[in-house]
C-alpha positions, 0 to 999 in steps of 0.5 A: 752853879753846879759844881759839875757845870763849873768844873766843866767850864773851868777845865774847857777854856774852848766851850764847844760850839755843839753845846752852845748850839744845843742850848740855844736849840731850844732855847739856849745858843749860838759878827765880829769878835771884839773885846770890848764894845757892843756889836750893832750891825749885822750883814742881813740878806735881801732875801727875807727868810719867810721866803725861804719857806715852802709856800704851804707853810709860810702862813705858820711863819712870823716875822719881828724886826726885833724879838727877845725872850728868857727861857729856863732850860732843862738839859739832859743827855744821860750822863749830865744833867743841867738847869740853864737861863738863857736870854736871847735877842734877835734882830730879824735876818741879822743877828742872834745873841744869846747870854746863858746863866747857871742857877745862881744867876751867874753868866757862863757863856755868851754867843753871838750869831751872824749869817755867816759865823758863831762866836762864843765867849766862855765866861769862866775863862774869858776865852773866845772862839769863832767858827764858820756857820757851816761848822754846825752841819757836822752835827745836826740833820740837813744844812744848818745856817743862820735862818734855820736857827732863827726860824727854830727860835721863833717857832717858825717852819724849818726851811730845812729841805727845798723838796716840795711840800706834801700835805696830809689833811686826813687828821685833825692837824695837817702834816706837811712832808719834805723829802729829798735823797738825804733829809726828811722834814715833817711838820705838824700844824693847826690850820685854824690858828696857824700854830705848829704843834711839832717838827721832825728833821731826820737824816736819811743817810745816817742815825741822826735826827731832831724832834721838837714840840711847840706848846703853851702859845701865847699872843704876840701882836695878832701872832702866837708864840710858843712858850713850851718847847721839848727837843730830843736830838738823836746822834747814833746812840746819844740822846739829848733831851731839852725842855724850854719854858719861856717866862718873859718876851717882847717884840719890836723893841730896839735890842743891843748886842754886847759881846 
C-alpha cells in the first residue's frame, strides 16, 4: 500500500463517506452495523428501480437479481493519486457491498449501502461509521439515493431528474436531455445496440457536475456491460478523475454481504 494512503487511513479513524463514494462511483464505494456476522437482508422496495428511469431510456437499462464485479481504479484529485481494487456486490434494489484493497492486496475499507443508509468500516483502524443516504446529497449534483448509485455501477441510465426526456437524433448517437430548475441530465446512447456512451449530471445553481463515459462493452446474458469507465467530478475548483477497468464480473449467482 502506498505510504501516503496508509498515513491517511491511520490518521483518519473515521473514513469520510465522500472518499468512499468517489471510489464506488467509478467503480469503487458506498444495513446494519454489526461487529460480526453477515448482512443477508435488505429492505427492497416494491417499485423496481427500472420503473424510475424515463421510458425513453429504459431500453438501455438492465437488471440482475445479483451482480458482482472487480475493478481496478485509478484515482487523482490534483493533490493525491491512488491505485485501488474494488470488489463490488449488488443485490437488486436492496444492497450494495464494496471492499477496497490497495496495491499489496491489503483491504483498507469496506462499505455497505442499503436503501436508507451508508455504513463504512475503516479496516486500518477498525472504526465503523453510519450515515443516512441523504448525507451524500451535499457532495453530488441532484438528489443522490441508493438507486442512482446502483444504476451507475451497472451502467444504467440515471433517474436523476423527473423532467421529460427531449431526444436529439441528428447525430450518430441519440442525445437524451432532461432539465429542471436545478439539474441538467444528458445521456448519449447507441439505439442500435442500446449501449450508453456517456452521461452528464450538472447542478445548474452551483458549479458542480459529474461526467462519465462508458466503453469496452462485454456480453452479460443478452445484455452488454461496460468494463471501462472514465469519470470526472467537478466541485468548484476541485477536479477529481477516476478511471475504472473491470476485469471480472458475474450475474445471477447468490452473494453474501459480510460486514
